[in-house]
C-alpha positions as CSV (number, residue, x, y, z in Angstrom):
1,X,0.0,0.0,0.0
2,X,2.8,2.5,0.9
3,X,4.7,1.6,-2.2
4,X,1.6,2.3,-4.4
5,X,1.0,5.6,-2.6
6,X,4.5,6.7,-3.1
7,X,4.4,5.9,-6.8
8,X,1.0,7.4,-7.4
9,X,1.0,10.5,-5.3
10,X,4.6,11.4,-5.9
11,X,4.1,11.3,-9.6
12,X,1.0,13.4,-9.4
13,X,2.6,16.0,-7.1
14,X,5.7,16.1,-9.3
15,X,3.6,16.8,-12.3
16,X,1.7,19.5,-10.3
17,X,4.9,21.2,-9.3
18,X,6.3,21.0,-12.8
19,X,3.3,22.9,-14.1
20,X,3.0,25.2,-11.1
21,X,3.4,29.0,-11.3
22,X,6.9,28.8,-9.6
23,X,9.5,31.5,-9.7
24,X,8.3,33.1,-12.9
25,X,5.2,34.5,-11.1
26,X,6.6,34.8,-7.7
27,X,5.8,38.5,-7.5
28,X,7.8,41.5,-6.4
29,X,8.9,40.4,-2.9
30,X,12.1,42.1,-1.9
31,X,15.6,42.1,-3.4
32,X,17.1,38.7,-2.8
33,X,13.8,37.0,-1.8
34,X,10.9,37.1,-4.3
35,X,8.8,35.1,-1.9
36,X,8.7,37.5,1.1
37,X,5.2,38.7,1.9
38,X,3.9,41.1,4.4
39,X,5.5,43.6,6.9
40,X,8.4,42.9,9.2
41,X,7.1,40.5,11.9
42,X,6.9,41.2,15.6
43,X,5.9,38.9,18.5
44,X,2.6,40.8,18.6
45,X,2.0,40.3,14.9
46,X,2.4,36.5,14.9
47,X,0.5,36.1,18.2
48,X,-2.5,38.1,16.9
49,X,-5.7,36.4,15.8
50,X,-5.2,37.9,12.3
51,X,-2.3,39.0,10.3
52,X,-1.8,41.8,7.8
53,X,-3.7,40.3,4.9
54,X,-7.5,40.5,4.4
55,X,-8.8,37.1,3.5
56,X,-11.9,35.5,2.1
57,X,-13.2,31.9,2.3
58,X,-15.1,29.4,0.1
59,X,-16.4,25.9,0.7
60,X,-14.8,23.1,-1.3
61,X,-17.0,20.0,-2.0
62,X,-15.8,16.4,-1.4
63,X,-14.2,14.5,-4.1
64,X,-10.8,15.0,-5.8
65,X,-9.2,12.6,-3.4
66,X,-10.2,14.2,-0.1
67,X,-13.3,14.9,1.9
68,X,-13.9,18.5,1.0
69,X,-13.1,21.5,3.2
70,X,-12.7,25.3,3.4
71,X,-10.4,27.3,1.2
72,X,-9.1,30.6,2.8
73,X,-6.8,33.0,0.9
74,X,-5.6,36.6,0.8
75,X,-7.6,38.9,-1.3
76,X,-4.5,40.9,-2.2
77,X,-3.3,40.1,-5.8
78,X,-0.6,42.8,-5.9
79,X,2.2,40.8,-4.3
80,X,2.3,37.9,-6.7
81,X,1.7,34.3,-5.8
82,X,1.5,32.7,-2.3
83,X,2.6,29.4,-0.8
84,X,-0.1,26.9,0.0
85,X,-0.8,24.8,3.1
86,X,-3.2,21.9,3.6
87,X,-4.4,21.2,7.2
88,X,-5.8,17.8,8.1
89,X,-7.7,16.6,11.2
90,X,-7.2,13.5,13.3
91,X,-9.1,10.3,14.0
92,X,-12.9,10.9,14.3
93,X,-12.2,14.7,14.2
94,X,-13.9,17.4,12.1
95,X,-12.2,19.9,9.8
96,X,-10.0,22.3,11.8
97,X,-11.3,25.5,10.4
98,X,-9.6,27.9,12.8
99,X,-6.2,27.5,11.0
100,X,-7.7,28.9,7.8
101,X,-8.0,32.6,8.6
102,X,-5.1,32.5,11.1
103,X,-2.6,31.3,8.5
104,X,-4.1,32.9,5.4
105,X,-4.0,36.3,7.0
106,X,-0.3,36.0,7.3
107,X,0.1,35.4,3.5
108,X,-0.7,31.8,2.6
109,X,-3.4,30.0,0.7
110,X,-4.9,27.5,3.2
111,X,-7.1,24.5,2.6
112,X,-8.5,22.9,5.8
113,X,-9.8,19.6,4.8
114,X,-12.0,16.7,6.2
115,X,-10.8,13.2,5.7
116,X,-12.7,10.9,3.3
117,X,-13.8,9.0,6.4
118,X,-13.4,9.8,10.0
119,X,-11.4,6.6,10.6
120,X,-8.8,7.0,7.9
121,X,-5.4,6.0,9.0
122,X,-2.3,8.2,8.6
123,X,-1.3,6.7,5.3
124,X,-4.7,7.5,3.8
125,X,-4.6,11.0,5.3
126,X,-1.2,11.6,3.7
127,X,-2.5,10.7,0.3
128,X,-5.5,13.0,0.9
129,X,-3.2,15.9,1.8
130,X,-1.2,15.5,-1.4
131,X,-4.4,15.2,-3.4
132,X,-5.6,18.4,-1.8
133,X,-2.4,20.2,-2.8
134,X,-2.9,18.9,-6.3
135,X,-6.4,20.2,-6.3
136,X,-5.3,23.6,-5.0
137,X,-2.7,24.1,-7.8
138,X,-4.6,22.6,-10.7
139,X,-8.3,23.0,-10.1
140,X,-9.1,25.5,-7.4
141,X,-10.5,29.0,-8.1
142,X,-7.3,30.5,-6.8
143,X,-4.8,28.2,-8.5
144,X,-3.2,31.2,-10.3
145,X,-2.5,32.8,-6.9
146,X,-0.5,29.8,-5.7
147,X,3.2,29.1,-6.2
148,X,3.2,25.4,-6.9
149,X,6.8,25.0,-5.8
150,X,6.1,26.2,-2.3
151,X,3.7,23.8,-0.6
152,X,3.3,22.6,3.0
153,X,1.2,20.2,5.1
154,X,-0.1,20.3,8.7
155,X,-2.1,17.7,10.6
156,X,-3.3,16.7,14.0
157,X,-3.0,13.2,15.5
158,X,-3.4,10.8,12.7
159,X,-3.3,13.8,10.4
160,X,0.0,14.7,12.0
161,X,1.2,11.1,11.4
162,X,0.0,11.6,7.9
163,X,1.9,14.8,7.4
164,X,5.1,13.0,8.2
165,X,4.2,10.3,5.7
166,X,3.4,13.0,3.1
167,X,6.8,14.6,3.7
168,X,8.4,11.2,3.4
169,X,6.6,10.5,0.2
170,X,7.4,13.8,-1.4
171,X,10.4,15.6,0.1
172,X,10.0,18.6,-2.2
173,X,7.4,19.9,0.3
174,X,8.8,23.1,1.9
175,X,7.4,22.5,5.4
176,X,5.6,19.9,7.5
177,X,4.0,20.6,10.9
178,X,2.7,17.5,12.7
179,X,0.6,18.5,15.7
180,X,0.6,15.9,18.5
181,X,1.1,13.2,15.8
182,X,0.1,9.6,16.0
183,X,1.6,6.9,13.8
184,X,2.4,3.2,14.3
185,X,5.6,3.7,12.3
186,X,8.3,5.3,14.4
187,X,11.1,5.8,11.8
188,X,11.0,8.9,9.6
189,X,14.6,8.9,8.7
190,X,13.6,9.4,5.0
191,X,12.1,12.9,5.8
192,X,14.0,15.8,4.3
193,X,11.3,18.4,4.6
194,X,11.8,21.1,7.3
195,X,9.6,19.7,10.1
196,X,8.2,21.3,13.2
197,X,6.6,18.7,15.6
198,X,4.3,19.9,18.4
199,X,3.7,17.5,21.3
200,X,1.4,17.7,24.3
201,X,3.0,17.2,27.7
202,X,-0.1,15.4,29.0
203,X,-1.2,13.7,25.8
204,X,-2.3,10.2,26.7
205,X,-3.7,9.3,23.3
206,X,-0.4,10.0,21.5
207,X,2.1,10.1,24.4
208,X,5.1,12.1,23.3
209,X,7.5,9.4,24.5
210,X,5.9,7.0,22.1
211,X,5.1,9.2,19.2
212,X,6.3,12.9,18.9
213,X,9.7,12.5,20.4
214,X,10.7,9.3,18.5
215,X,9.4,10.9,15.3
216,X,11.6,13.9,15.9
217,X,14.6,11.9,16.9
218,X,14.3,9.7,13.7
219,X,14.5,12.7,11.4
220,X,18.2,13.1,10.4
221,X,20.2,15.8,12.2
222,X,21.1,17.5,8.9
223,X,17.4,18.3,8.3
224,X,15.9,21.5,9.6
225,X,13.7,20.3,12.4
226,X,12.2,21.5,15.7
227,X,10.2,20.0,18.6
228,X,7.9,22.0,20.9
229,X,6.1,20.4,23.8
230,X,3.0,22.3,25.1
231,X,3.1,22.6,28.9
232,X,0.2,20.7,30.4
233,X,-1.2,20.1,26.9
234,X,-3.7,17.4,26.2
235,X,-4.2,15.6,22.9
236,X,-7.0,18.0,22.0
237,X,-5.3,21.3,22.3
238,X,-4.7,21.7,18.5
239,X,-8.4,21.5,17.8
240,X,-9.2,25.0,19.0
241,X,-7.4,28.3,18.7
242,X,-4.1,28.3,20.5
243,X,-1.6,31.2,20.4
244,X,1.5,29.0,20.9
245,X,0.7,26.6,18.1
246,X,-0.3,29.5,15.8
247,X,2.8,31.6,16.6
248,X,5.4,28.9,15.9
249,X,3.5,27.4,13.0
250,X,3.4,30.8,11.3
251,X,7.1,31.4,12.0
252,X,8.0,27.9,10.6
253,X,5.9,28.4,7.4
254,X,7.2,31.8,6.8
255,X,10.8,30.7,7.3
256,X,10.6,27.6,5.0
257,X,7.7,28.2,2.6
258,X,8.5,31.9,2.1
259,X,12.3,31.6,2.8
260,X,11.8,34.6,5.0
261,X,14.7,34.8,7.4
262,X,13.0,37.6,9.3
263,X,11.2,34.8,11.2
264,X,14.4,33.1,12.4
265,X,14.2,35.3,15.5
266,X,11.2,33.3,16.8
267,X,12.8,29.9,16.1
268,X,16.5,30.2,17.0
269,X,17.5,29.9,19.7
270,X,14.8,27.4,20.4
271,X,11.7,28.9,22.1
272,X,11.5,29.2,25.8
273,X,8.1,30.1,27.3
274,X,5.8,29.3,30.2
275,X,3.5,27.5,27.7
276,X,6.4,25.3,26.5
277,X,7.7,22.4,28.7
278,X,10.4,21.2,26.2
279,X,11.9,22.6,23.1
280,X,14.7,21.6,20.8
281,X,15.8,22.0,17.3
282,X,18.5,22.5,14.7
283,X,19.8,26.0,14.9
284,X,21.0,27.9,12.9
285,X,18.8,26.8,10.0
286,X,20.2,26.1,6.6
């Protein structure tokens, strides 16, 4: 099954990126970085409920390889194309809509999806994330606003385990953010995508010692990676708005999808805060 998925989805995503808008339509940006979007960041700006970009949303029906969802994107068309992010829920969980406006208002096209079935395992969710990225860049109403070479995945629980499998399947992804990930496989040494793993200190469904930490440790030291553990966090923290998750997810996506080094200040040295019980990572980033 995994072999089939790697062959099928990787070929599809490779074709998608080959035909994506890419550098040619990257937009004005700034000298040396055509992907930079938005004003200089501050702690307040990435902790705020909304960023600098006005956004709008539209429903996406099921089909196309995933269970439908909500598309949220900046209304500004003056800055060129944007990177795109797919966000996937966990086992038995609904679409995690709060990530849409939170991330899109920082300068991303965001598709929060539902799984084809609520019980889909991580491998199936990985395939659905890649299918959703393909839909975004080839069929969506905003496909011309997306840079098909700058794509990312996020997911919670089994969706988090799926995001690791998606990164393993297609390492050209610019960022992966597994949130309290669950997966029966523990070795992700094939991952080359910059990966931020968020664990929950009191997560008893996907205990960090059995899931998040082994996943982090298995990613090679030469890969840009980070681990943040939410102090007192249960397994369900990522399902509702959370400043710590949003702050560091935004910083990670900006740094690696937009190649925006202005956000390194929030990631290196590794974060220390009352809301974080453990943090580690590869600094400085390459």
